[in-house]
N, C-alpha and C positions, 0 to 999 in steps of 0.2 A: 936302517928302519927305525921309525919313531917308537918310543917306548909304548905309547898307547896302542899303536898298531900291533906290536908284538904281544901285548897283553890280550888284545882282542882275538888275535889268531890263536893264541894259547887257549883261550876260552872255547873257541870253536873246536880245536883239536880234542879237547877233553869233553866236549858235549856228548852225552851218551846217545847212542842209537836208541830210537824208541822201539822197545820190544813189545810185541803184541801176539795174540793168539786169535785165530778166527775159525769159525765153523758155521754151517748152515742148518737150520732146523728143517724138518720135513715140510713145513708150510711155506718154505722159501725165505724166511727171515734170516738175513745174514747177521752174524753176531761177532763183534770184535771185543776182546778183553785186553786191557792194558793195566798191568799192576805197577803201582808207584807208591811206595810206603813212606815217601818223604814228608807227607802231611796227612793227618787223619781225616781225610775227606774223600768222598766218591762222587762221581758224576754218572747219572744214568741219562742217556740221550738217544733219541730216535730221529733219524733224518729220512724223510719221505721224498721219493723222486717225483715230486709234483711242485710246480711253480706256476707263475702266471702264463708261461708259454703253453700250458696244458689246457687253458680255458677256451670255451666257446667265445668267439669274437663278440657275440651278443650278450655274454655273461661274464664280462671281465671283473676281476677283483675277487674271484672265488677262493683262490689259494690263500691270499692274504686274509680273507674273511675267516677261513678255517683256522688260521693261526690263532685267532681269538676264540672262535666258536668251540674248539676242542678243549677249552678250559672251563666250559659251562658246567660240566658235570657228567657223571656216568651212572650206570645202574647201581653202583655201590659207593659212589661219591656224590653226595647230595649237591644240588645246585648252590653255588656260592661257597662251597666248602674247600675247593681245591687249594686255594692260596692259604687258607687257614691251617690246613693239615701240614702244608710245607713249612710255614712259619713256626707252627707249634713244635715242630721236630727239628728246629735249628737250621732249616734249609732255605735255599733261594731257588727260583726257577724263572725261565723265560722262554721265548720262542722268536724266530725270525723267518722271513720269507724272501726269496729272490725270484728271479725269472725261472730258475731251474730246480729249486728244491725248497722244502720247508723243514725247519729244525726245531725240535723241542728238547728241553733238558731241565733236570733238577740237580742241584749240588746239595749234598747232605753230609753231616758227620758220618764217618764210615760205618758206625754201628746201625745206620738206617738204610743200608744197601737194599735190604729186602723190600722196604717201604717204597723206595724209588722205582724198583723193578715192577712192583705191583701197580703203582700209579701209571706208569707208561703202558703197561699191558692193559689196564682199564681204558685208557684213552684209545687204544687200538681196537679192543674187543667189544667194549660196552658203551660207546659214546651215546649220549642222549641228544638227539638233534630234533628239537621241537620248536613250535612257533614262538614261544616265549624267549627261548635262547636266541633264535634268529633275530627277533625284533630288538632284543637288548643289545646284541653285538652290532646290529646295523647302526644304532645310535653311537656306539663306541667308535666304530670305523669312520662314521661321518665326522665326528669330533676330531679324530686323528687327522683326517684329510684337511679339515679346516685349519688345524694348528700347523701341520707339517708341510702342506702344499698351498692351499688357497691363501693363507695369511702370512706365509713365510717368504721373505725376500729371496728371489731366485729359486723358489720352491718347485717351479714347474720346468726347470731347465733341462733335466735329464729326460723328462717325459716328452718335451718338445723335440729334443734331439732324436729320440727313438722314433717318434711319430713320422719324422721326415727322413730317417735313415733306412727304414724297413717298409717294404711294400707287401710282401707275402708272409713274412715270418711273424709269429705272435709276439716277438720282442718289440713290435711296434707300439704296444701299450705298456703302461707302467704297472707294477704289481698292485698298487693301491686300487687300480681299476676305476670303473664308473659307478657312481652312486645310483644312477638311474637303472643300471643293469641289476644291481643288488636289490633295489626296490621292486623291480619287476619279477624277480626270481620267485618261484614257488618253493614251498617246503620240500616237495618231492624232488626238485632239482638239486637242492642242497644234500638231501639224503643220497641221491644217486651219485653225486660227486664224491661223497665220503666212501660209498661202497666200492667205487671204481679205483680210487687212488690210495686210501689210507688202510692198506692191507699189508700183511707181512712180507709178501713177495715183491713189494714195491718199496722196501724200507731196509735200513741197516740200524741195528742196535749197537751202541758203543757203551761199554761199562768200563770206566777208567778211574784209577785212584788206588786207595789203600784197600785192596780186595781181601787181604788177609788169607782167605781160604778159597783158592781157585775152584776146587771141586765143589764146594758149597755154592759158589757163585753160579757155576754151570747148572747145578741142581735147581736153583731158584729160577734161572733163565728158562729152563725147560718147564718148570712148574707153572710159571705165569704166562709164558708166551707160546709154549708148545701146543696148547689146545686151540689157539686162535685159527679159524679156518683160513685156508689159502684163498686169495681172491683170483679173479680171472686175470690172465696175463695182460699187462698194460701194453697196448700197441702204441709205439711212438711214431707219430707222423713226421715225415721229413719235409721241411720247407726250405726252398732254395731261393736265394736272392741273386738277381742279375748283378754283375759288377757295376760299380759306379764309374762312368767313363767321361762324365763332364760335370763341372761344378754345379752342385745343387744350392739354391739360395732360398732361405726362408727367414721370416721375422716373427717375433712374438712380443706382445705388449704385456708387461707385468705391472699391475697396479700397486705392488708393494715395494717398488724400487724407485730410486731417483737417479741412479747412475747406470748407464748402459753397459752391457757386456757383449763381447764378440766371441763366438765359439766356432772353432774349426774341428770337424769330426770326420774320421776316416773309418771305413769298415775294415775289420781285421779278422784273422782266423780264430778258430776255437781256442780256448784257454789250454787245451790239451797239447797244443803244438809247441814246438821249440820256438817258432817265430814269436809266439805270444810272450815267452820269457824274454826274448830279445827286446821286444817293445816295452816290457817292464823296465829294462835297463835304460832304454832310451828316455823314458820318463824321468828317471833318476838323474841322468845327465842334464836334461833340459830344465828341470824345475824342482828338484829336491834340495831344499836348504838355500841359504842366502848366497852361497858360492856357486850355485847352479847357473848354467849359461843364460837362460831366459831371465831369471831374477836379477842377476848381476847387471846384465846389459840394459834391460827395459825398465826395471823398477829402480835399481840402485844408481846406475851411471846416467842414463838418459832421462830418468824421472818421467817416463811417458805413461806409466800405468800404476794404478793403486795396487793391483793384484795381477799375477800372471801364473799360469800353471799348465801342467800336462799330466794326464794319467791314462792308463790302459784299463778300460772298463771290460774286464774279462767275463765271458759267459761260455756256456757249454757248447753252443752251436756256432755262434759268431761272437766277435768282440767289437768294441768301438775304441778308437784312439782319439782322445779328446784334448784339444788345446784351447785355452781360454784366456782372455785378458780384459781388464777393466780400465779403459783409457781415462787419463786425468788432464786437467787444464785444457789447452787448446788442441790436444792430440785427439785424433779420430780413431774409430775402429779400424778403418783402412790402414792407418799408420801402424797400428799394433800388428795386424796380419802381415804387413810387409816385413816388419822386424822379425816376427816369428818365422816367416818363410826363409829369411836369410840364414837363421840359425839351423833350420832343417836342411837347407842346401849344404851348409858346412858339414853337417853329419853325413850327408850323402856323398860328399866329395873328399873329405879329409878323414884319415884314421885317427881315432883317439890315441893319445900317447900311452906308453906303458904305465906311467904314473897315474893317469886317469883311469886306466883299466884296473890297476891295483886298488885304487880308492873305491871303485865300483864294487869290486869283489869283496872288499872289507865290509861295505854297507850290507851286501846280501848275506854274508856270513853272520853279521850281527842280527839281521832280520830273522834268519833261520833259528838262531839261539832264542831270540825273543818270542818267536811264534810257537816254540815248544817249551816255553819256560814255566807253564802251569798246566794243571790237569785239564782245565776247561779248553785251553787252546789245543792241546793234544787230542782231546776227544773230538772236537769239531774237525780238525785236520784229518784224523783217521776216517771219519765219516765221509768227508768230502772227497778224499783221494780214492776211496773205494767206490762211492756211488756215482760221482761225476767224472772222475778221471779214469776209472777202471784199473787203477794200479795203487793199491794201498801202501805199497812200500815206497812210494814217492815221498812219504813223510821222512824217509831217511836219505833218499837218493836225489830228490829234486835239487838240492843245493849243489850237487856235482854238475848238474846241467847248467846252472847259473855260472859256476866256476869255469866251465869249459867254453863259455861264449867268448868269441874273439872280436877284436876290433873290426876285422873284415866283415863279420856277420852283422855287427851293428850298422856299418855303412850299407851293406846290401839290403838289410830289412828296411832301413829308412828309405832307400831307393825304391823298394818294392811296393810299399804301402802309403808313404806320406807324400803324395804328389797332388798338386792343385786340382787336377781333373778327376781325382778320386774322392772328393770330399763334399761335405755339406758346410756351408757358411751360414750360421744362424745369428741374426741380428737380434739380440735379446735386449729390449729397450723398455724404458718407463712408458706407462700408458700416457696418452696425449695430455690428459688433464694434469697428471703428475709433472710431465715435462714442462708445462706452462707455469707451474707454481714457483 
């Protein structure tokens, strides 16, 4: 065994299990505490079980809009003061939204734990949602869309894939949503969305880092969050997609690109499933690093593509397995698809060698260590495993699932999901005037 491999495995063996304590307040807020005194910092974070999939199809973009709107101010934090308070106390903060959840957090020096808890409780209990805040954030979101989507090369790729992959499920639109929908929404609609989803019984609070005094931490959690009223139970509607049984074809013209990209996408099961983890490993085999199968063959050896890749787009209800390539020279998108398909067929018919399997497991061991290497990563993992996976201890046990995956499973999962009749082929091309330049 190579020295580097031995060192890496040694690091994994000595990686500490993530210890945590959890309890639920009377209002339904689930609380997770993780004490780590290795650095004098703490993170206070709240994950709400609301994402773009919870939106009205005529009001898309609400969850992402709230990611911005809930920094506007509260009854006790004046408008425009949120970031000033955080910065003045040596902290940083941020938020992000996906199809399935919204996550807010502050990182402070550990002596500001009480401040972090108070601020997140203010966001939950006393947000001010008024017309000036809505109008301000509407402009902020429009600018973000212009930068990240409208004027970004390949910025609409995932949105176009989703639009064509889903018929019934709200995954069919992107979290950024529609600016027309946001413009048309009334203040009362925003207030109703807040009242429905940003409630303690639809959230998890994670407090992680140098907590110093656990009993004092619990006291503060109760002090600031205990009085927040419980919301109505959030009823989650189930949306079922019919299996894809024949190749779907779509095209999209992007005015920001000069090179076409071909995308093959397969619908896959929930990220909670074992198969989803196997698909993660398949991505690694196919396209992680310059020694991966697709890169070595299509980019390095045959020089057919400028870029090639595969990744598992995991979500709570369904996932998408996405393969993409950017042909170069005289090669076409069809040539790229043919080469990709040959590599997928190999996976479906030939077992990975013991050496390849060991390399894979080394990569996932390393990912596990890196994913829990700082308090921010641990806090988000604890929140996600509790809220989305329903098993908080996956923070310690998911790596065992990856380690137990066999070469046979990789072959079988490739056979099960990655077939031509189960996919979308998206021709993502320059707009006609670009192509003629």
